[in-house]
N, C-alpha and C positions, 0 to 999 in steps of 0.2 A: 296736338299741334303746339309747337312753341309759340311764344309771342312773336308777332311779325317784326318786332324790333330787336329780337335776340340775335347776337352775332352768329349763332349756328345756322341761321337762315342763309348765310353766304355759301354754305357747302351742302346743305341738306338735299336740295334738288338733284345735284350731281351724284351724291352718295347713293340716293335712292335709285337713280338711273343706272349707275354702275352695278349696284347689287342686282337690279332687275336683269341687266345684260348678262352678268355672270350666271345667274340662276337659270335664265332662259336657255342659254346655250348649253349649260351643264345638263339641264333636264332634257333637252333635245338629244344630246349625245347619249344619255342614259336610256331614254325611251327607244332610240334607234338600236341600241345594243341589246336591250331586253326583249322588246316586242315590236319589231319594225312592221309597219303596214305594207300591204302589197303595193307594188309600183303602179299598177293600173288604176288605183283609186284617185290619183291626181292630188289636188291640193285639199280636198275635203276629207281629211282624216282626223282621227281623234286627237292626234298630236297637235296638228295645226289649230284645231278648234280650242284646245286647252291653252295653247300659246297665245291665240288671239284674245281669248277672254282675259288672260293675265295682262296682256298689253293694254286692253281697254281699261281695266281696273287701275293699273298704275298710271296711265295717262290721265285718267279722270282725277286721281288723287293729286297728281302734280299740278294740274290745271286749277283744282280747288285751292291748293296752297298758294298758287300764284295770284289767284283772285283775292284771297284774304290779305296777302301782303300788299297788293296794289290798292285795295280799298283802305287799308290802314295808312298807307303812304299818302293817299289823297285826303283822308280825314285828318292826318297829322300835319297838314301844312301850317296850322296855327301854332305848332310847337316851336319852342325856341331852340331846342337841341337838334341841329341838322344832321347829326350822325344817326339818329333814329330814322330819319327820312331816307338817308342814304342806304341804310341796311334794309329797310322795307322795300325800296325801289329795286335795289340790286337783288334782293331775295326773290322778288316777283320775277325779275328777268331770268334769274338762274333756274327757278322752277319752270318757267315757260320754255327755256332751252331744253331742260330735261324732258318735258312733255313732248316737245317736237321731236327730239331724238328718239324717245321711246316709241312714239307713233310711227315715225318713218322706218325705224329698224323692225318694229313689230309688224308693219304692213307687208313685209316680205312674205309672211306666211300665207298671204292671200294669193301670191304669185307663184311660189315655188313649192313643190311637194317636199315633204320631209325625207330625210335619209338618202340624199342624193349620192 
């Protein structure tokens, strides 16, 4: 993890979310083309379980990064350089938005069967 005050924190959460999004739907399309599960299995298929595990891991990572940035911003209130605090607070917010987006989009695998 980069320093919570590094400017790359302003894009890291959304880059990770976008990468997860592209890989998740690419893997879903590939798995459905190669070895589609039977339609009568419902949502409990190996594809959905793999996507759900991936979603939980990435959501946890983004929440962990958000907490690191937020703790650094709270501890850094004594600093004179306010741009460090801005980067840490905004980085925490962006990582949190990425975690919420990941969890909300990944939660669809609990509701829908793959390969519709």
